[in-house]
C-alpha positions as CSV (number, residue, x, y, z in Angstrom):
1,M,42.3,-33.5,8.0
2,T,40.0,-32.1,5.3
3,K,40.2,-33.2,1.7
4,Q,38.8,-31.6,-1.4
5,I,36.1,-33.4,-3.4
6,P,37.5,-33.7,-7.0
7,S,34.6,-31.9,-8.6
8,A,35.1,-29.7,-11.7
9,K,31.8,-27.9,-11.2
10,Y,32.2,-27.3,-7.4
11,P,36.0,-27.1,-6.8
12,G,35.7,-25.7,-3.3
13,L,33.9,-28.6,-1.6
14,E,35.8,-30.1,1.2
15,Y,35.2,-33.2,3.4
16,T,36.8,-35.1,6.3
17,S,37.5,-38.7,5.7
18,G,35.2,-40.9,7.7
19,D,32.4,-38.2,8.0
20,D,29.1,-37.9,6.2
21,I,28.9,-35.2,3.5
22,W,25.6,-33.4,3.3
23,L,25.4,-30.6,0.7
24,D,22.4,-28.6,-0.2
25,N,21.6,-25.5,-2.2
26,L,24.6,-26.0,-4.5
27,K,22.7,-23.9,-7.0
28,P,21.0,-21.2,-5.0
29,D,19.3,-19.7,-8.1
30,S,17.5,-22.9,-8.8
31,K,13.9,-23.4,-7.8
32,I,14.4,-27.1,-7.4
33,P,16.3,-27.9,-4.2
34,F,19.3,-30.1,-4.6
35,Y,20.7,-32.3,-1.9
36,F,23.9,-34.4,-2.2
37,H,24.8,-37.0,0.4
38,V,27.9,-39.2,0.6
39,S,28.0,-41.6,3.5
40,E,30.8,-41.9,5.9
41,K,31.7,-45.3,4.5
42,L,32.3,-43.8,1.1
43,T,34.4,-40.9,2.4
44,Q,37.0,-43.4,3.7
45,N,37.7,-44.4,0.1
46,E,39.2,-41.8,-2.2
47,A,38.1,-43.7,-5.4
48,A,34.5,-43.8,-4.1
49,V,34.6,-40.0,-3.4
50,A,35.9,-39.5,-7.0
51,R,33.0,-41.5,-8.3
52,A,30.6,-39.3,-6.2
53,A,32.3,-36.2,-7.6
54,H,31.8,-37.5,-11.1
55,A,28.1,-38.0,-10.5
56,L,27.8,-34.5,-9.0
57,D,29.5,-33.0,-12.0
58,R,27.1,-34.8,-14.4
59,M,23.9,-33.6,-12.6
60,D,22.9,-30.6,-14.5
61,E,19.9,-28.8,-16.1
62,E,19.8,-31.3,-19.0
63,S,19.6,-34.3,-16.6
64,L,16.7,-32.6,-14.8
65,K,14.9,-32.0,-18.2
66,E,15.2,-35.6,-19.1
67,M,14.3,-36.9,-15.6
68,L,11.2,-34.7,-15.3
69,G,10.2,-34.8,-19.0
70,T,10.0,-31.0,-19.5
71,E,12.1,-28.4,-21.1
72,Q,11.4,-25.9,-18.3
73,P,12.0,-27.8,-14.9
74,K,12.2,-24.5,-13.0
75,T,8.6,-23.6,-13.9
76,L,7.2,-26.7,-12.2
77,S,5.2,-26.1,-9.0
78,E,5.7,-28.3,-6.0
79,P,2.5,-30.2,-6.6
80,E,3.5,-30.8,-10.3
81,L,6.9,-32.0,-9.2
82,V,5.4,-34.4,-6.7
83,D,3.0,-35.8,-9.4
84,L,6.1,-36.6,-11.5
85,L,7.7,-38.7,-8.8
86,M,7.3,-42.4,-8.9
87,L,8.2,-44.9,-6.2
88,K,10.7,-47.3,-7.7
89,S,11.6,-49.4,-4.6
90,L,10.7,-49.7,-1.0
91,G,12.8,-51.5,1.6
92,S,13.9,-51.7,5.1
93,G,16.9,-53.0,6.9
94,L,18.4,-53.6,10.4
95,G,21.5,-51.7,11.5
96,E,24.3,-53.3,13.3
97,G,23.4,-54.7,16.8
98,C,19.6,-54.8,16.0
């Protein structure tokens, strides 16, 4: 059974409980690709999906400006965008049964 993500910005997004959600190109006019992922463990919990929808609704042009330190994030070239990225953590883990 499909359910709707309770997003104000993207009211037509649907998901199936227990399945991963992978969304991209939510803003096709944007030069910065946007990918949104919600794991299957989260989609089994409606409160967790609501928190993911809240985060999705808050991610906008102002957040990108602050994150990238520029008033014109759409004008950044790919090399400029990569230069702005900083590795904040690195890790690994073992899945079940490993």
